C-alpha positions in Angstrom: -25.0 8.8 -40.5 -22.1 8.8 -38.2 -23.0 10.1 -34.7 -22.5 13.6 -33.7 -18.9 15.0 -33.4 -18.7 17.9 -31.1 -15.0 18.7 -31.8 -14.8 22.0 -33.6 -18.5 22.4 -33.0 -18.5 26.0 -32.0 -16.4 26.9 -35.0 -18.6 25.1 -37.4 -21.8 26.6 -36.0 -20.4 30.1 -36.2 -19.3 29.3 -39.8 -22.9 28.5 -40.7 -24.2 31.7 -39.2 -21.6 33.9 -40.9 -21.5 32.4 -44.3 -24.8 30.7 -44.6 -23.0 27.5 -45.8 -24.0 24.2 -44.4 -20.8 22.3 -45.0 -17.1 22.6 -44.4 -14.3 21.0 -46.4 -10.6 20.3 -46.0 -7.9 18.0 -47.3 -5.9 15.7 -45.1 -2.2 16.8 -45.6 -0.6 14.3 -43.2 0.6 11.3 -45.2 0.5 9.0 -42.1 -3.1 9.9 -41.2 -4.0 9.3 -44.9 -2.3 5.9 -45.2 -3.5 4.6 -41.8 -7.1 5.5 -42.5 -7.1 4.2 -46.1 -5.5 0.9 -44.9 -8.2 0.5 -42.3 -10.8 1.3 -44.9 -9.4 -1.4 -47.3 -9.4 -3.9 -44.4 -13.1 -3.1 -43.9 -13.8 -3.7 -47.6 -12.0 -7.1 -47.4 -14.3 -8.1 -44.5 -17.3 -7.0 -46.5 -16.0 -8.9 -49.6 -15.9 -5.6 -51.6 -12.2 -5.4 -52.1 -12.4 -6.0 -55.8 -14.4 -2.8 -56.2 -11.7 -0.6 -54.6 -9.2 1.5 -56.5 -8.1 3.7 -53.6 -4.5 3.4 -52.6 -2.7 4.4 -49.3 -0.7 7.0 -51.1 -3.8 9.1 -52.0 -5.0 12.1 -50.0 -8.4 12.3 -48.3 -10.8 15.2 -48.9 -13.4 15.5 -46.0 -16.9 17.1 -46.2 -18.7 17.7 -42.9 -22.3 18.9 -42.8 -23.2 21.6 -40.3 -26.6 21.6 -38.6 -28.1 23.7 -35.8 -26.6 21.6 -33.0 -24.2 19.1 -34.5 -21.8 18.3 -37.3 -21.7 15.1 -39.2 -19.4 13.4 -41.7 -21.1 13.7 -45.1 -18.6 12.5 -47.7 -15.0 11.4 -48.3 -13.1 11.6 -51.5 -9.7 10.1 -52.3 -7.5 12.5 -54.4 -4.9 10.9 -56.7 -2.4 13.7 -57.5 -0.5 11.5 -60.0 -3.5 10.8 -62.2 -5.5 13.8 -61.3 -8.6 11.8 -60.4 -11.0 11.7 -57.5 -12.4 8.5 -56.1 -15.4 8.2 -53.7 -15.3 6.2 -50.5 -18.1 3.8 -49.9 -19.8 5.7 -47.1 -21.9 2.7 -46.1 -18.7 0.9 -45.2 -17.0 4.0 -43.8 -19.8 4.2 -41.2 -19.0 0.6 -40.1 -15.3 1.4 -39.4 -13.8 1.7 -36.0 -15.1 4.8 -34.3 -11.5 5.7 -33.3 -10.5 5.8 -36.9 -13.4 8.1 -37.8 -12.7 10.4 -34.9 -9.1 10.9 -36.0 -10.3 12.0 -39.5 -13.1 14.2 -38.1 -11.0 15.8 -35.3 -8.8 17.7 -37.7 -5.9 17.5 -35.2 -3.3 16.9 -37.9 -1.8 18.8 -40.7 -4.5 19.8 -43.2 -5.1 22.4 -45.9 -7.9 24.2 -47.6 -9.6 22.7 -50.7 -9.6 24.4 -54.1 -12.4 25.0 -56.5 -11.7 21.7 -58.4 -12.0 19.8 -55.1 -15.3 21.5 -54.4 -16.7 20.6 -57.9 -15.8 17.0 -57.3 -17.7 17.2 -54.0 -20.6 18.7 -56.1 -20.2 22.0 -54.2 -20.2 24.8 -56.7 -20.4 27.8 -54.3 -17.7 30.4 -54.7 -18.2 31.7 -51.1 -14.8 31.5 -49.3 -15.2 30.7 -45.7 -12.9 32.7 -43.4 -12.9 30.0 -40.8 -11.6 27.2 -42.9 -7.9 28.1 -42.9 -6.2 26.6 -39.8 -3.2 28.8 -39.9 -5.2 31.9 -40.5 -7.3 31.4 -37.5 -4.3 30.7 -35.3 -2.6 33.9 -36.4 -5.7 36.0 -36.4 -6.7 34.9 -32.8 -3.2 35.6 -31.5 -3.0 39.2 -32.6 -6.7 40.2 -33.0 -8.7 38.2 -30.6 -8.3 36.3 -27.3 -9.0 32.7 -26.6 -9.5 33.6 -22.9 -12.7 34.8 -21.3 -10.7 37.6 -19.6 -7.4 38.9 -20.7 -5.6 41.9 -19.2 -2.2 43.4 -20.0 0.0 46.2 -18.5 0.3 47.3 -22.2 -3.2 48.9 -21.6 -4.9 46.1 -23.4 -7.9 44.1 -22.2 -10.5 41.7 -23.4 -13.6 40.6 -21.6 -15.6 38.0 -23.5 -19.0 36.4 -23.2 -18.9 33.0 -21.7 -20.6 31.8 -24.9 -20.7 33.8 -28.1 -18.3 35.9 -30.0 -18.9 39.4 -28.4 -16.3 41.0 -26.2 -15.4 44.3 -24.5 -12.2 45.5 -25.9 -9.6 48.1 -24.7 -6.5 49.1 -26.5 -4.1 52.0 -26.5 -2.6 53.7 -29.6 -2.9 52.9 -33.3 -0.3 50.1 -33.6 -1.2 49.2 -37.2 -0.5 52.8 -38.2 2.9 52.8 -36.5 1.6 55.1 -33.8 2.7 53.3 -30.6 1.0 53.5 -27.3 3.9 55.6 -26.0 3.5 58.1 -28.8 -0.3 58.5 -28.5 -2.0 57.5 -25.3 -5.4 57.6 -26.9 -7.6 54.8 -25.6 -9.8 52.7 -27.9 -12.8 51.4 -26.0 -15.6 49.4 -27.7 -17.0 46.0 -28.5 -15.6 43.4 -30.8 -16.1 39.9 -32.2 -13.5 37.9 -34.0 -13.9 39.7 -37.3 -15.0 43.3 -36.6 -14.5 45.9 -33.9 -16.2 49.2 -33.2 -14.9 51.7 -30.6 -14.8 55.2 -29.3 -11.5 57.1 -29.0 -10.8 58.7 -25.6 -7.9 61.1 -25.4 -5.0 60.3 -23.2 -2.6 62.4 -21.0 0.3 64.1 -22.8 1.7 65.9 -19.8 3.9 63.0 -18.8 5.8 61.9 -21.9 7.3 58.5 -22.1 11.1 58.3 -22.3 12.2 58.3 -25.9 9.3 60.3 -27.3 10.3 63.6 -28.9 6.9 65.1 -29.3 3.7 63.1 -28.5 0.5 63.1 -30.4 -2.6 64.8 -28.9 -6.0 63.4 -29.1 -9.7 64.0 -28.5 -13.0 62.2 -28.6 -13.5 60.2 -31.8 -14.6 56.9 -33.1 -13.3 54.1 -35.2 -14.0 50.8 -36.9 -11.7 47.9 -38.0 -12.1 44.4 -39.4 -9.9 41.4 -40.2 -10.6 38.5 -42.5 -8.4 35.8 -44.1 -7.6 38.0 -47.1 -8.7 41.5 -46.4 -8.6 43.8 -43.4 -8.7 47.4 -42.5 -9.2 50.2 -40.1 -10.8 53.7 -40.1 -10.4 56.3 -37.3 -11.7 59.9 -36.9 -11.1 62.5 -34.2 -10.9 65.9 -35.8 -10.4 68.9 -33.4 -13.2 71.0 -34.7 -15.4 71.9 -31.7 -13.1 70.4 -29.2 -11.8 72.3 -26.2 -8.2 72.3 -25.2 -6.5 73.6 -22.0 -3.1 75.0 -22.6 -1.8 73.9 -19.2 -2.8 70.2 -19.9 -1.0 70.0 -23.2 2.6 69.0 -24.0 2.9 72.1 -26.3 0.3 74.7 -26.9 2.4 76.1 -29.8 2.6 72.8 -31.7 -0.4 70.6 -31.4 0.0 67.5 -33.6 -2.9 65.1 -34.0 -3.9 62.3 -36.5 -7.3 63.7 -37.2 -8.4 60.9 -39.6 -6.6 57.8 -40.4 -7.0 54.3 -41.8 -5.4 51.3 -43.3 -6.5 48.7 -45.9 -4.5 45.6 -46.4 -4.4 42.2 -48.2 -3.3 39.2 -46.1 -2.2 35.6 -46.6 -1.3 32.9 -44.2 1.3 30.2 -44.3 2.3 27.3 -42.3 5.8 27.1 -40.9 6.9 23.5 -40.7 9.7 21.7 -38.9 11.2 18.3 -38.9 10.1 16.2 -35.9 9.7 12.6 -35.0 6.5 11.3 -36.3 4.3 8.9 -34.3 5.4 6.3 -36.8 9.0 7.2 -36.5 8.8 7.2 -32.7 7.3 3.7 -32.8 10.1 2.4 -35.1 12.7 3.9 -32.8 11.1 2.4 -29.7 10.9 -1.0 -31.5 14.6 -0.8 -32.4 15.6 0.1 -28.9 13.5 -2.7 -27.4 15.0 -5.2 -29.9 18.6 -4.1 -29.0 17.8 -4.5 -25.3 16.3 -7.9 -25.7 19.2 -9.1 -27.8 21.6 -8.1 -25.1 19.5 -9.9 -22.4 19.3 -13.3 -24.3 23.0 -13.2 -25.4 24.0 -13.7 -21.8 23.2 -16.5 -19.4 19.9 -15.9 -17.6 17.2 -17.7 -15.8 14.5 -19.2 -18.0 11.2 -20.7 -17.0 10.6 -23.8 -19.1 7.3 -25.7 -18.5 7.2 -24.0 -15.1 10.8 -25.1 -14.1 13.6 -22.6 -13.7 16.9 -23.2 -15.6 20.0 -21.1 -16.1 20.9 -21.0 -19.7 21.7 -19.1 -22.9 19.4 -18.6 -25.9 20.8 -20.2 -29.1 18.1 -19.5 -31.7 14.5 -19.9 -32.8 13.3 -22.0 -35.8 10.7 -20.9 -38.3 8.5 -23.6 -36.8 8.5 -21.6 -33.6 10.7 -23.9 -31.6 13.4 -22.3 -29.4 16.8 -23.8 -28.4 18.3 -23.0 -25.0 21.7 -24.2 -23.8 21.0 -25.3 -20.2 23.8 -24.9 -17.7 24.4 -27.2 -14.6 22.6 -25.9 -11.5 25.6 -26.0 -9.2 23.7 -24.7 -6.3 21.0 -27.4 -6.5 23.5 -30.2 -7.0 25.5 -29.1 -4.0 22.4 -28.9 -1.9 21.2 -32.4 -2.9 24.7 -33.8 -2.3 25.0 -32.2 1.1 21.5 -33.1 2.2 18.2 -31.4 2.6 14.7 -32.0 3.9 12.4 -33.9 1.4 8.7 -33.8 1.6 6.1 -36.2 0.2 2.6 -35.5 -0.9 1.2 -37.0 2.3 3.3 -34.5 4.3 6.0 -36.9 5.6 9.5 -35.4 5.8 13.0 -36.8 5.9 16.4 -35.3 6.0 18.6 -37.1 3.4 21.2 -36.7 0.7 20.7 -37.7 -2.9 22.5 -40.8 -4.1 20.9 -41.6 -7.4 18.2 -40.1 -9.7 16.4 -41.5 -12.7 13.3 -40.6 -14.6 10.7 -42.0 -12.1 12.5 -42.2 -8.7 15.3 -40.9 -6.5 17.5 -42.8 -4.1 18.2 -41.1 -0.8 20.6 -41.7 2.1 18.9 -40.8 5.4 21.0 -38.5 7.4 20.6 -40.0 10.9 21.4 -43.6 10.1 22.5 -43.7 6.4 19.5 -45.8 5.6 18.9 -46.1 1.9 15.4 -45.3 0.7 13.8 -45.0 -2.7 11.0 -42.4 -3.4 8.9 -42.1 -6.5 9.1 -38.6 -8.0 5.3 -38.5 -8.4 5.0 -38.9 -4.6 7.1 -35.9 -3.9 5.7 -32.4 -3.0 5.4 -29.9 -5.8 8.4 -28.0 -4.4 10.5 -31.1 -4.5 9.4 -32.0 -8.0 10.7 -28.6 -9.2 13.9 -29.1 -7.3 14.5 -32.6 -8.9 13.9 -30.9 -12.3 16.8 -28.6 -11.5 19.0 -31.6 -11.2 18.1 -32.9 -14.6 21.0 -31.1 -16.2 24.4 -32.2 -14.9 26.4 -30.5 -17.6 25.9 -28.0 -20.6 23.2 -29.5 -22.8 20.7 -28.0 -25.2 16.9 -28.1 -25.0 14.6 -27.5 -28.0 11.0 -27.0 -27.3 8.0 -24.9 -28.5 8.1 -21.2 -27.6 4.8 -21.7 -25.9 6.6 -23.8 -23.3 8.3 -20.6 -22.0 6.7 -18.2 -19.6 4.9 -15.2 -21.1 7.7 -12.9 -20.1 10.3 -15.1 -21.8 8.1 -15.5 -24.9 7.9 -11.7 -25.3 11.6 -11.3 -24.8 12.5 -13.9 -27.5 10.0 -12.4 -30.0 11.4 -8.9 -29.4 15.0 -10.1 -29.9 14.3 -12.2 -33.0 11.6 -10.0 -34.6 12.4 -7.8 -37.6 11.9 -4.1 -37.3 11.3 -2.8 -40.8 10.2 0.7 -41.8 7.5 0.6 -44.5 8.4 1.8 -47.9 7.1 5.0 -49.4 5.6 7.9 -47.4 6.3 7.8 -43.8 9.5 5.8 -44.1 11.7 8.5 -42.6 11.8 8.8 -38.8 11.5 12.5 -39.1 8.6 14.1 -40.9 7.6 17.7 -41.7 4.8 18.9 -39.4 3.3 22.3 -38.7 5.1 24.2 -36.1 3.7 27.7 -36.4 1.4 29.9 -38.4 2.8 32.9 -40.2 0.7 35.7 -41.6 1.7 38.3 -44.1 -0.1 41.7 -44.4 0.5 44.3 -47.0 -1.4 47.4 -48.0 -1.8 51.1 -47.9 -2.3 53.5 -45.0 -3.7 57.0 -44.7 -2.9 59.4 -41.9 -4.1 63.0 -42.0 -1.8 64.7 -39.5 -2.7 68.2 -38.6 -0.8 71.0 -36.8 -2.5 73.6 -34.6 -1.8 76.0 -31.8 -3.8 77.0 -28.8 -3.9 80.7 -27.7 -4.2 82.1 -24.2 -8.0 81.9 -24.5 -7.8 78.2 -25.3 -8.9 78.8 -28.9 -7.5 76.3 -31.4 -6.1 77.5 -34.6 -5.2 74.9 -37.3 -2.2 76.0 -39.3 -1.6 73.0 -41.6 -2.8 69.5 -42.6 -1.2 66.6 -44.4 -3.4 65.8 -47.3 -3.5 64.1 -50.7 -0.7 61.7 -51.6 1.5 62.9 -48.7 -1.1 61.3 -46.4 -0.8 57.9 -48.1 1.8 55.4 -47.0 2.7 51.7 -47.2 2.0 49.2 -44.5 3.5 45.7 -44.1 3.4 43.3 -41.2 4.5 39.7 -40.6 2.9 37.9 -37.7 3.8 34.4 -36.4 2.4 32.2 -33.6 3.5 28.7 -32.6 0.8 26.0 -32.8 1.0 25.5 -29.0 -0.1 29.2 -28.6 2.8 29.8 -26.2 4.9 32.2 -28.3 4.2 34.8 -30.9 6.0 37.6 -32.6 5.6 40.3 -35.3 7.6 42.7 -37.5 6.0 45.8 -39.0 6.9 48.6 -41.3 5.1 51.9 -41.8 6.2 54.7 -44.2 4.2 57.5 -45.7 4.7 60.3 -48.3 4.7 62.9 -45.5 8.0 61.7 -44.2 6.7 59.7 -41.2 8.4 56.3 -40.7 8.1 53.6 -38.0 9.6 50.1 -37.7 8.1 47.8 -35.0 8.9 44.5 -33.4 7.0 42.5 -30.8 7.5 39.3 -28.8 5.4 37.5 -26.3 5.8 34.1 -24.5 3.9 32.1 -21.9 6.1 31.7 -18.8 3.7 30.1 -16.3 0.2 28.8 -16.7 -1.9 31.9 -17.4 0.9 34.5 -17.3 2.7 35.8 -20.4 5.5 38.3 -20.7 6.1 40.4 -23.8 7.8 43.3 -25.3 6.9 45.8 -28.0 9.7 47.7 -29.7 9.3 50.7 -32.1 12.0 52.5 -34.0 11.5 56.1 -35.1 14.6 56.9 -37.1 16.1 60.4 -37.2 14.7 60.9 -40.7 11.1 60.2 -39.5 9.5 63.7 -39.4 6.8 65.9 -40.9 7.3 69.5 -41.8 4.3 71.7 -41.0 3.5 75.4 -41.6 3.2 76.6 -38.1 1.7 80.1 -38.8 -1.3 81.0 -40.9 0.0 84.5 -41.4 3.5 83.4 -42.5 3.5 80.5 -45.1 7.2 80.4 -45.0 7.3 79.7 -41.3 8.1 75.9 -40.9 8.3 73.5 -38.0 9.3 69.9 -38.1 7.6 67.3 -36.0 9.8 64.4 -34.9 8.1 61.4 -33.1 11.5 60.5 -31.7 14.3 62.8 -30.5 15.2 65.7 -32.7 18.6 65.5 -34.3 21.1 68.3 -33.9 21.7 71.1 -36.4 24.1 68.9 -38.3 21.4 66.1 -38.5 23.4 63.9 -36.2 21.8 61.8 -33.6 18.1 61.9 -33.0 15.5 59.3 -33.5 14.3 56.8 -30.8 14.1 53.1 -30.2 11.3 52.4 -27.7 11.3 49.2 -25.7 8.0 48.5 -23.8 7.9 45.4 -21.7 4.6 44.1 -20.4 2.9 41.4 -18.5 -0.5 39.8 -19.5 -2.8 37.6 -17.5 -5.3 35.3 -19.2 -8.3 33.8 -17.3 
C-alpha cells in the first residue's frame, strides 16, 4: 500500500477512537483536482498498456477511502463517480500506487474543496455502516472549533474566557462567563463556568460572580450561586444543562444588588439541531492564474520581438527584427547593418591573430575566407585569413557580414536559449481547455457557516432576603412559560482570521435577547473582538414578589426599565475584548 500519510493524522486517530470506525471517506468537489488527477491516472494506464480497460473520464468526481490504523492512515480505495450516468467506476489501485507521489499527496491531503459522502457512495465502497462520523464534515469542524474549542494550546481573553489544552490530546481546562447560548450575557450574569472540556463535551462547576458593581446598560443583574453544568456539541445535535438552585445557599444582603428582588436562573438548558454550510466565493483558480500569467508573458514577448533588438545567432550578436517562425521550426530575422562595427572597421582598430600578433589597420575588403587590411603606420596592404584571427576578431568580422537590411532564416536551435524561449512565448498559443475549469475564476470555499435552531428552558425564580439573611422564594417561571426558542448563525473564514455570529433568544416568560459578535486577527497571536447584546424594552418577566399577596407584582427587566408610558428602556450592550492565543 501507499506509504504513510501523516496529514490529518490526529483527526483520523481521534475519529477511530470516538466512532470505532476504521475508515474515513470523502468526495473531491474541486473539478480541477479531479481532472488533473484523472488525467495523470490515464497517462499511467497508457504507460502500462492498460488504457483500453479504462472508462473513467476527467469530468468524473473522485471518492476517497482512507484506512485508519493505530499510528498511520493509508489510501485504501478510489472510486470515480459519474453523475450523468449514475455509475461508480473503480480505479486500478495497483496502478494508482505507481503514480507520482506528489499526485497522490494532493488527493490524500484534502487541502481542496471536498464534501461528505452519502449512503449510496458508502454502499459502492462496500461500507454499510450507518454510523455518521462527526469529524468528517470540513465546514462543521471549522465552525465548531471557532466557537466551541480552541486550536491554540493556551488562549486567554479579556471577555473572561480561557482555554488551557494538553500538548497532545483533546482535554482542556475551560473558563467562561455567563450563559451566552441562553441569551444571558456575561454582563448580565457574572457567574463563572470552570471545568474540563474536549472538542465535543464540557463539564463544569458554576461559581457565582459579584453583582455589587453592575455593568453599564444592565437594569437588574442576575444573581448566582454554586452549581454545575454540562454541554455538548456535535455536527447535528448539541445542548446544555445548568443547575444552581438557591435551596440551602446563604446570601448576605449587603453583597447583593437588591435584597428585595433576587432573580436567578435556577435551572436552564438548551437543545438544538445544527447544520453546516460552505460559503463560496469566486476567486482565480490555479489554472486560471496560470492562463493569465501565460497571456501576460505572451503579450510581453510579442512586444519585445516586434521591435529591433539584439539577437544571438550561432554565438554572434546581430541587431534585427523578428519576422516569423515556420511550422518546421525555422525562424526568420531581418538583420540590420551594424553601423558601429562598420565605422570602427573603416576608421581602424587593432587586429589580433591566433598566434598573438597584433596590427593596427583599417579594413579595405572582406570576403568569406579573408580580409584585406591597410596598416595604419605605412598604409601597407596585407591579407589575413579569417580562420587565423582571434575569436574576438572572428565575432567582429561576423558583425560586418550584413551591410544592409537582409533576412536570415535558420533553425530556432541556432538562437541562444534566452532568444528561443522569447520566440516560443511570443508565437505559442495560449488556449484555455474546454469544459470544467475553463473560466479564470472558479467557486471555492471562503468560509464555513453553521445554523443552530432549537428550544431553550430557563426556570427564572424570584426571591427576597430578610434582615436575618433568610431567603424566601416568592415565584418561579415554570411550565411552558419557561420554554423558549433558540437560533444562532455562526460563520468563520477558512483562514481562521475572522468569525462572527448572530443569535436570537425568546421565551414564553417574556424574556428576549438578540446577540451579535465579531472577532478578527489583527497581529500574529492577537485578536480583537466585540460582543453585542440587545435587550429590548419589551424584554421582561413579571413575578409575584410577595407570598402573602398574590396580587403584588414586580417586573424584572434585564435592560433599563421604560418609563410609566412604556417609552424608552431596554439596553444595547457593546463589550469589546482582546484575546491572545499561544
